[in-house]
Wavefront OBJ file of the C-alpha trace (Angstrom):
o trace
v -28.122 53.070 291.765
v -25.754 50.138 291.441
v -22.055 50.870 291.485
v -18.917 48.877 290.831
v -15.979 48.630 293.183
v -14.569 51.838 291.745
v -17.512 53.895 293.076
v -16.881 56.748 290.665
v -18.718 59.290 292.817
v -16.322 58.709 295.725
v -12.797 60.083 295.204
v -9.935 57.719 295.895
v -7.362 58.608 298.504
v -3.898 59.368 297.211
v -1.530 56.482 296.633
v 0.855 54.967 294.087
v -0.465 53.539 290.863
v -0.878 49.795 290.551
v 0.245 47.848 287.553
v -2.254 45.424 286.085
v -5.959 45.302 286.874
v -8.807 46.116 284.537
v -10.154 49.657 284.377
v -13.322 49.698 286.439
v -12.180 46.966 288.807
v -11.698 47.894 292.445
v -8.163 49.113 292.990
v -7.361 49.652 289.308
v -5.329 52.695 288.282
v -4.785 55.272 291.034
v -7.869 54.275 293.010
v -6.102 52.331 295.745
v -8.369 53.274 298.664
v -12.132 53.814 298.376
v -14.007 55.177 301.374
v -17.670 54.101 301.362
v -18.364 55.201 304.917
v -21.074 57.721 305.653
v -23.802 59.260 303.488
v -21.430 60.280 300.669
v -21.496 56.755 299.227
v -25.023 55.476 299.638
v -25.701 52.027 298.183
v -26.543 49.615 296.930
v -23.024 48.673 295.850
v -21.632 45.799 293.837
v -17.883 45.505 294.357
v -16.101 44.220 291.274
v -12.631 42.680 291.097
v -10.679 40.839 288.418
v -11.285 37.116 287.994
v -8.791 35.161 290.051
v -8.224 37.968 292.574
v -8.317 37.354 296.335
v -10.394 39.568 298.656
v -9.835 39.653 302.424
v -12.653 40.896 304.677
v -11.308 42.303 307.965
v -12.718 44.041 311.016
v -13.538 43.628 314.686
v -15.121 40.390 315.986
v -18.877 40.931 315.829
v -18.472 43.736 313.288
v -20.364 41.958 310.497
v -17.680 40.195 308.440
v -19.483 36.850 308.257
v -22.804 38.541 307.538
v -21.270 40.437 304.620
v -19.600 37.340 303.189
v -22.729 35.199 303.481
v -24.882 37.823 301.788
v -22.593 39.145 299.064
v -20.046 36.462 298.139
v -20.602 33.311 296.093
v -20.745 30.352 298.476
v -18.299 28.245 296.455
v -15.672 30.992 296.545
v -15.934 32.081 300.199
v -13.809 30.858 303.103
v -15.174 31.896 306.504
v -13.482 30.693 309.687
v -16.800 31.121 311.502
v -18.386 28.459 309.295
v -15.538 26.075 310.129
v -15.930 26.741 313.843
v -19.669 26.114 313.748
v -19.202 22.817 311.901
v -16.804 21.616 314.595
v -19.062 22.845 317.393
v -21.895 20.688 316.068
v -19.609 17.647 316.212
v -18.175 18.263 319.688
v -19.793 17.682 323.111
v -21.526 20.867 324.233
v -19.629 20.807 327.547
v -16.237 20.829 325.804
v -14.704 24.339 325.821
v -13.906 25.750 322.404
v -10.331 26.472 323.497
v -9.667 22.733 323.670
v -10.291 22.096 319.987
v -9.578 25.570 318.601
v -6.235 24.429 317.078
v -8.088 21.749 315.098
v -10.569 24.335 313.832
v -7.740 26.564 312.642
v -5.997 23.700 310.867
v -9.267 22.763 309.130
v -9.904 26.386 308.145
v -6.478 26.910 306.594
v -6.531 23.534 304.845
v -9.797 24.494 303.161
v -8.415 27.917 302.282
v -5.219 26.635 300.666
v -7.147 23.964 298.785
v -9.331 26.657 297.227
v -6.332 28.868 296.493
v -4.577 26.054 294.635
v -7.583 25.793 292.333
v -6.926 29.299 290.986
v -10.510 30.380 291.718
v -11.499 33.847 292.905
v -11.681 33.810 296.707
v -13.292 35.910 299.459
v -11.612 35.219 302.817
v -12.695 36.064 306.352
v -9.807 37.604 308.322
v -10.005 38.775 311.922
v -7.538 41.595 311.273
v -4.818 40.488 313.680
v -3.135 37.902 311.474
v -0.864 39.959 309.216
v 1.066 36.813 308.288
v -2.103 35.387 306.743
v -2.479 38.440 304.504
v 1.193 38.103 303.609
v 0.711 34.515 302.469
v -2.425 35.470 300.558
v -0.507 38.252 298.809
v 2.149 35.734 297.772
v -0.540 33.347 296.514
v -2.130 36.168 294.493
v 1.182 37.178 292.924
v 2.009 33.611 291.983
v -1.214 33.361 290.007
v -0.611 36.776 288.447
v -3.493 38.387 290.352
v -4.023 40.843 293.206
v -5.003 40.833 296.858
v -7.647 43.364 297.995
v -8.903 44.379 301.435
v -12.486 45.093 302.507
v -12.205 46.719 305.929
v -15.262 47.076 308.161
v -14.984 50.137 310.382
v -17.357 49.497 313.278
v -17.192 50.951 316.753
v -16.275 48.717 319.701
v -19.843 49.120 320.959
v -21.277 47.916 317.628
v -18.891 44.965 317.574
v -19.688 43.955 321.161
v -23.393 44.200 320.365
v -22.800 41.913 317.379
v -21.023 39.412 319.615
v -23.935 39.392 322.043
v -26.411 38.943 319.185
v -24.602 35.839 317.938
v -24.219 34.506 321.486
v -20.436 34.312 321.312
v -17.822 36.705 322.627
v -14.052 36.987 322.698
v -11.961 37.730 325.761
v -11.139 41.309 326.710
v -7.481 40.609 325.902
v -8.259 39.223 322.439
v -10.674 42.074 321.709
v -8.011 44.625 322.636
v -5.593 42.936 320.217
v -8.203 43.045 317.469
v -8.864 46.727 318.143
v -5.172 47.534 317.881
v -4.709 45.582 314.651
v -7.829 46.955 312.963
v -6.926 50.466 314.096
v -3.549 50.165 312.373
v -5.210 48.982 309.165
v -7.636 51.904 309.280
v -4.880 54.450 309.806
v -2.953 53.091 306.825
v -6.018 53.105 304.580
v -7.127 56.588 305.665
v -3.647 57.845 304.749
v -4.185 56.455 301.236
v -1.969 53.390 301.716
v -3.453 49.900 301.440
v -1.760 47.465 303.850
v 1.396 45.756 302.640
v 0.647 43.251 299.897
v -2.810 44.657 299.106
v -3.452 46.295 295.746
v -6.514 48.149 297.067
v -8.658 48.737 300.127
v -12.369 49.535 300.481
v -13.570 51.071 303.765
v -17.088 50.187 304.899
v -19.174 51.130 307.907
v -22.270 49.263 309.119
v -24.631 51.010 306.710
v -22.477 50.708 303.602
v -21.601 47.079 304.376
v -25.322 46.324 304.566
v -25.716 48.000 301.166
v -23.165 45.734 299.447
v -25.269 43.395 297.325
v -22.459 41.514 295.638
v -18.727 40.858 295.516
v -18.154 39.937 291.870
v -15.288 38.562 289.815
v -16.435 38.881 286.185
v -14.367 36.956 283.642
l 1 2 3 4 5 6 7 8 9 10 11 12 13 14 15 16 17 18 19 20 21 22 23 24 25 26 27 28 29 30 31 32 33 34 35 36 37 38 39 40 41 42 43 44 45 46 47 48 49 50 51 52 53 54 55 56 57 58 59 60 61 62 63 64 65 66 67 68 69 70 71 72 73 74 75 76 77 78 79 80 81 82 83 84 85 86 87 88 89 90 91 92 93 94 95 96 97 98 99 100 101 102 103 104 105 106 107 108 109 110 111 112 113 114 115 116 117 118 119 120 121 122 123 124 125 126 127 128 129 130 131 132 133 134 135 136 137 138 139 140 141 142 143 144 145 146 147 148 149 150 151 152 153 154 155 156 157 158 159 160 161 162 163 164 165 166 167 168 169 170 171 172 173 174 175 176 177 178 179 180 181 182 183 184 185 186 187 188 189 190 191 192 193 194 195 196 197 198 199 200 201 202 203 204 205 206 207 208 209 210 211 212 213 214 215 216 217 218 219 220 221
């Protein structure tokens, strides 16, 4: 069975109604938070949003954000900080620590993001979960174009995320991982209470299995 972002079989958590949005699009009407975790929402799923909307994919480092974006989002409408980092790593001497040129990677990532946003295209953005100011700016950008910002939140355990880091051969410090855990935990608590994070019109909760079952993130005209 293929479902849209509304996932009719999965009841939405309580929350205020949202103005705008097409019926059937994720986050339309009262369906602000959709929980696709566990066996109650088996896939495959196609998540559908309005054309011109912005979707932020958040979760722990190693939790599968880049994998989801690469598999389900159109390449010309996806902005993944991991891709930017890997491009810079190929250009830099292997002995040079990433911390040395990390500021340049971030500048390049955000330049590419804002360039795509100015085009008015639908966008899927990788977000580590700790940068609330980034979501705030994305919400402003969405409002200015008369569209909405949506959150896809990957709920993976610390063990799953650390395993993902080992699999990709790249880890974050214990301090940074603790910050990510705190930030993602706050997002989860808000969503589980039926409240999308500030600036977001909707939130979709995914675990490992349901994220793997997402076959597309679509923005039909």
